[in-house]
C-alpha angles and dihedrals in degrees: 000000000000091000097042094048100030111176090221095055112116127172117229127254109229125197111222111202113200096347099159135079089257129021116265126189099249135096108235124201124181120212100216102216087147086077097057093094133349093235106017100046142155122359090349089066090051094045093050097043098085096025092061091046088053092048090054092046089054091050094244116154099184132062119204123190145154138236150127129279093269098038119148086201094057089048093050096045091051092051095042092047092053093045093048099041101255126135110232135211123191122197105203128202110238140029125304104253137120095275087061094050092096127165087256093056092042089055092048091052090049089054089056099258116152108227122207123178126224127194115249090252091054090047092053089053102046092140092057106128093223092053092046091050091050091050092052091048092049102042104024119207118006144148109248123219118190124237107283090015098258117146136121094287091047090055088050087059097046090046087070090068097078097050089049091052092049092050090050096048128081089210137014115282115236093219136018111196133193139171114255126220112138090357099243096125092045091051092050093050092048092049093061103027112126122223111283096032114103118209113214125186130196114209114227092188129071114243095022113177116200121231109261090231096057123102093186117105118239121202109216101181100082105066093103093221101325144304112349090356117131144174136214091255091057093048091049091048093051092049091054094048091048092050093049098043107026089229116132115226140181130223100230103068122347096037091054092048093052091047088053093049090050093048093047091048090053088053092051093248089142122056113249114281093013114166106234122186116196123194117228099211096193118226093143090150085077094054112135118246086223088075091065096050 
């Protein structure tokens, strides 16, 4: 675990000159968390860093978590568990049939993760005492990670993003932007943001409701229909950005955020010459094959 989650590991901050289909009057930097690890990348690396340290401190040898059939979190936990010597159990939303035998789940199985399928009703009621009792009886002792991986220790990990960005910058950024799923990365950025730096989230899920305690602004108009939903204009946009920057993206999180930044910049949301840092949260295992056509 010391090598996988090395305390000294820091992703680079990359300036992207003219990355968009048309020029916009902002300076865009990309925090390359996608490069932290080939399998456990982005915010998943940061969310797992202290959780796995805690699991080891408690003497737990098994990680149990939850997710869908295309979950970046399931993928990352399976890979991190194998690398760090933990057994892993994934409770997957949906029935066990061929339509659920996705590349994500195939990878998780290959990493040694035990997969068990819950009905959608069971998945909506994960905190039900009867279900929790049954899980303990079935699987014994384990360290539980929530769906998406966001908890207090995960936020401790994502909170390290902002100090890294500040150390890598010759002046304060005006905005630090991130995709928003469960909100763990947004919470970490907000926790350590200095005065004068605005934290801006871009919801990847339809119907996102911001935490009442947050002061960060979340843009909710760039989800393209909901989680993992897309549209030809988003795919075309990502292709152009990839071609102009050489940075590989995916359409679930980071691609939507960058589309939102571009659209807002065209609408003069940012003051001219604003320094905007965007977090690449990894998850390239979920990249659409349409992007390679």
